[in-house]
DRENMARLUM-542426 format. One line per field, with one value per residue (C-alpha): x, y, z; residue in three letters. Coordinates in Angstrom, 2 decimals. Example, Ala and Ser with C-alpha at 12.3 -4.5 7.8 and 13.67 -1.06 7.14 Angstrom:
! residues 2
u <- (12.30/13.67)
v <- (-4.50/-1.06)
w <- (7.80/7.14)
resn <- (ALA/SER)
This chain:
! residues 265
u <- (111.10/112.05/108.74/107.48/106.42/102.15/101.53/98.75/97.68/96.22/95.12/93.50/90.29/88.87/90.65/93.83/96.04/94.67/93.63/96.49/95.62/95.35/98.09/100.76/98.34/99.33/102.63/104.53/102.14/102.43/106.67/106.39/103.57/105.51/108.68/107.14/107.79/111.91/111.19/110.52/113.37/111.27/108.47/105.38/103.61/100.03/98.44/95.85/93.68/91.29/90.17/88.04/85.80/84.50/82.79/79.65/78.05/80.57/83.62/84.24/87.03/87.11/87.46/87.36/90.20/89.50/88.37/86.41/86.65/84.08/83.81/82.61/83.66/80.98/81.56/85.12/85.17/84.28/87.00/87.68/84.78/86.03/89.46/90.71/93.38/93.27/95.20/94.42/93.06/94.04/91.47/94.35/95.31/90.96/90.66/93.34/92.70/88.56/90.13/92.94/90.02/87.64/90.99/90.73/86.85/85.64/83.39/84.04/81.91/83.01/81.66/82.94/82.30/84.09/86.49/88.73/87.78/89.37/91.09/92.85/93.98/94.80/97.75/98.57/98.05/100.90/102.95/102.55/101.12/101.76/98.93/100.85/100.70/97.94/95.34/92.87/90.68/89.02/86.44/86.41/82.96/80.60/80.54/83.89/85.35/88.36/89.72/87.87/90.03/93.29/92.43/91.57/94.96/96.61/94.77/96.47/99.76/101.54/100.65/103.31/106.23/104.27/105.29/102.04/101.80/99.08/98.11/95.30/93.91/92.22/93.18/94.27/91.35/88.28/85.73/84.40/83.06/86.51/88.44/89.72/88.99/91.55/90.43/91.02/94.43/95.30/92.70/94.22/97.82/96.46/95.10/98.09/99.75/98.04/98.26/101.78/102.73/100.81/102.02/105.59/104.67/107.62/105.14/102.16/100.17/100.25/100.27/97.50/95.06/96.01/94.46/91.68/90.80/91.09/87.89/89.66/92.93/92.76/89.50/89.13/85.54/86.74/88.58/86.97/82.92/82.80/85.40/85.80/88.90/90.67/89.81/91.88/95.07/93.30/93.92/97.67/98.74/96.93/99.01/102.08/102.94/105.53/107.16/106.89/105.54/106.71/105.73/106.59/105.56/102.87/101.20/98.91/96.46/93.07/94.52/94.79/97.43/97.23/99.96/101.50/102.56/104.67/104.82/108.56/110.15)
v <- (100.36/97.74/95.17/96.42/93.33/92.60/92.93/91.41/93.16/92.69/96.38/95.77/97.35/100.33/103.63/102.00/104.53/107.22/105.91/106.01/103.35/101.09/102.02/100.83/97.49/98.13/99.20/96.30/97.11/100.71/100.23/97.90/99.67/102.64/101.39/99.08/101.77/101.58/98.02/98.54/98.29/101.86/104.78/103.51/106.24/105.10/101.84/99.92/98.73/96.30/96.37/93.76/96.66/97.51/94.88/94.90/92.81/92.67/94.28/98.26/100.66/103.68/107.02/109.94/112.00/113.42/110.53/110.92/109.36/105.94/105.62/102.44/101.69/101.47/102.10/104.70/107.92/110.96/112.40/108.89/110.29/113.57/112.29/112.67/111.19/113.80/111.88/112.16/109.36/108.28/108.69/107.18/104.06/103.17/103.17/101.06/98.60/98.33/97.71/95.25/93.06/93.31/92.22/89.22/88.66/90.35/92.42/95.98/99.18/102.44/104.61/108.22/108.03/105.48/106.88/105.97/102.92/102.05/99.07/102.03/105.03/102.82/101.05/103.97/106.68/104.51/104.15/107.38/109.94/113.03/111.60/112.49/109.42/108.68/105.31/103.69/100.85/98.02/96.11/92.74/91.30/90.08/86.03/86.02/83.64/83.08/81.34/84.56/87.18/85.21/85.72/89.41/89.42/87.47/90.31/93.25/91.18/93.65/96.79/96.13/96.79/100.16/101.40/100.30/98.80/96.80/96.25/93.67/95.19/92.33/90.51/86.44/86.35/87.94/86.47/89.28/87.05/85.67/88.67/88.81/85.07/82.70/79.81/82.42/82.01/78.74/78.98/82.05/80.63/77.39/79.02/81.17/78.54/76.87/80.64/81.09/77.44/78.76/82.05/79.97/77.76/78.41/76.54/79.24/77.04/75.04/78.23/79.24/76.16/75.75/79.29/78.21/75.36/77.69/76.42/72.95/74.57/73.87/76.31/78.14/78.96/79.64/82.22/83.68/83.09/85.53/85.74/88.80/90.08/87.02/87.25/90.38/88.02/86.64/89.26/89.89/86.18/86.03/89.78/88.36/85.97/83.58/85.47/83.27/84.73/84.94/86.59/89.85/89.87/88.71/90.88/89.36/92.10/90.81/87.15/86.43/86.27/89.17/88.24/90.29/89.02/90.33/87.95/89.16/91.29)
w <- (69.58/72.70/73.24/76.56/78.85/79.85/83.96/85.93/89.37/92.26/93.03/96.41/98.02/97.46/97.32/100.07/99.45/99.89/103.29/106.21/108.35/104.83/103.01/106.07/105.25/101.69/102.29/99.96/97.36/97.09/97.14/94.41/91.95/92.36/91.16/88.26/85.42/86.25/85.72/81.86/79.76/77.82/79.50/77.42/75.24/76.43/79.24/78.03/80.60/80.92/84.60/86.53/87.12/83.65/82.14/79.51/76.86/73.82/74.45/74.68/74.18/75.97/73.82/76.32/75.82/79.47/81.53/84.55/88.00/88.36/92.42/92.26/95.75/99.23/102.59/102.61/104.16/102.43/101.14/98.84/96.74/95.94/94.31/90.89/88.54/85.52/83.17/80.07/76.97/73.91/71.33/68.21/70.28/71.23/67.34/66.94/70.11/68.01/64.69/66.31/67.71/64.84/62.35/64.95/64.52/67.29/68.31/69.50/70.59/71.75/75.19/75.35/78.84/80.67/83.19/85.50/87.99/91.29/89.70/86.75/89.30/92.01/90.18/87.88/90.38/92.21/88.96/87.09/90.01/87.90/86.19/82.79/81.53/78.80/79.32/77.06/78.61/77.36/79.27/79.79/77.96/80.68/79.59/81.15/78.81/79.61/75.79/74.17/76.71/75.68/72.16/72.88/74.23/71.54/69.18/71.28/71.44/68.56/70.40/72.89/70.12/70.12/73.07/74.05/77.98/78.54/82.24/83.41/86.92/89.23/92.63/92.56/95.16/94.81/97.44/99.32/101.76/102.65/102.97/106.76/107.45/108.74/106.60/103.91/103.72/102.83/99.85/98.79/98.59/96.81/94.24/93.58/93.34/90.88/88.89/89.46/88.03/84.65/84.13/84.57/81.67/79.20/76.53/75.69/75.07/77.74/79.86/77.93/78.56/82.07/82.19/80.57/83.09/85.86/87.61/88.04/90.27/93.94/95.65/92.50/93.32/97.16/95.92/92.94/92.85/90.46/87.93/86.81/88.83/87.47/83.33/83.31/83.70/80.19/78.34/79.41/79.39/75.66/75.17/76.41/73.29/73.92/76.53/79.77/82.63/86.07/89.63/90.73/94.50/96.81/99.17/101.95/103.22/104.99/105.55/101.84/99.36/96.14/93.48/90.58/87.61/84.78/81.24/79.36/81.35)
resn <- (MET/THR/ARG/LEU/PRO/THR/PHE/PHE/LEU/SER/HIS/GLY/GLY/GLY/PRO/TRP/PRO/PHE/MET/GLU/ASP/ARG/ARG/VAL/GLN/TYR/ALA/ARG/THR/ALA/LYS/GLU/PHE/SER/ALA/LEU/PRO/GLN/ARG/LEU/PRO/ALA/LYS/PRO/LYS/VAL/VAL/LEU/VAL/ILE/THR/GLY/HIS/TRP/GLU/THR/ASP/GLU/PHE/THR/VAL/SER/THR/ALA/ALA/HIS/PRO/PRO/MET/VAL/TYR/ASP/TYR/TYR/GLY/PHE/PRO/GLU/HIS/THR/TYR/HIS/LEU/LYS/TYR/PRO/ALA/PRO/GLY/GLU/PRO/ALA/LEU/ALA/ALA/LYS/VAL/LYS/ALA/LEU/LEU/GLN/GLY/ALA/GLY/MET/ASN/CYS/ARG/GLU/ASP/GLY/ASN/GLN/GLY/PHE/ASP/HIS/GLY/THR/PHE/VAL/PRO/LEU/GLY/LEU/MET/TYR/PRO/ASN/ALA/ASP/MET/PRO/ILE/VAL/LEU/LEU/SER/LEU/LYS/SER/SER/TYR/ASP/PRO/ALA/GLU/HIS/ILE/ARG/VAL/GLY/GLN/ALA/LEU/ALA/PRO/LEU/ARG/ASP/GLU/GLY/ILE/LEU/ILE/VAL/GLY/SER/GLY/LEU/THR/TYR/HIS/ASN/MET/ARG/GLY/PHE/GLY/ARG/ALA/GLU/SER/LYS/PRO/VAL/SER/TYR/ASP/PHE/GLU/ALA/TYR/LEU/ASN/GLU/ALA/ILE/SER/GLN/PRO/ASP/PRO/LYS/ARG/ARG/ASN/GLN/MET/LEU/ILE/ASP/TRP/GLN/ASN/ALA/PRO/SER/ALA/ARG/LEU/ALA/HIS/PRO/ARG/GLU/ASP/HIS/LEU/ILE/PRO/LEU/MET/VAL/ALA/ALA/GLY/ALA/ALA/ASP/GLY/ASP/THR/GLY/HIS/ARG/LEU/PHE/VAL/ASP/GLU/VAL/ALA/SER/VAL/ALA/MET/ALA/SER/TYR/GLU/PHE/GLY/GLY)
């Protein structure tokens, strides 16, 4: 089996692909996400998603065979609370994820009810609009320890050789008070420049240390008052193993940069 890359995808705000005006704003992201399957050397068997919208006090993996929807957004049109993305789960992969984490000395729980939040159904819905790609979710750990999430990725790296696509879904800038403000633009670009430098490091130890030290980056806390949307990058980078990362693209929406990255492609 060909080794698959890992992705970190900036998924944007709310259910934007299902709102005509928002889809215009995110036209670059829509185009790029839709083209991602063509970048892969082989079709994945399953996608493992680590989304910034699911965190628990211990790492937790979704075991549902038919995951429900999670409408974790507010103030959007009524129709966006009735969206369906009926992709199947894959309990066998969930069991393997749990075993890999436990084998690496980390606790991992199971959740048979967790469903698809917009950090999952937005990028995966654009990548696989027929909802025929099985998806398993792995939570963030609410301590947000970047080194621990890198170790999780390292434990999961062997899955890449087994046809599993690992996707971290978040945003390179996530300050709810900053969206749409002119002063946020340089903040978002300065912080993204640090992230891009980090993921582009040919030495994975250097890359990982820069990600662990992300709070020392320019404008770090202005870009991420809470790092829930940044931490999925740590898992994707950990799973990259020795593969160097590179920037896939940068979109600019609501006056901020939103970058997506690939490791090993």
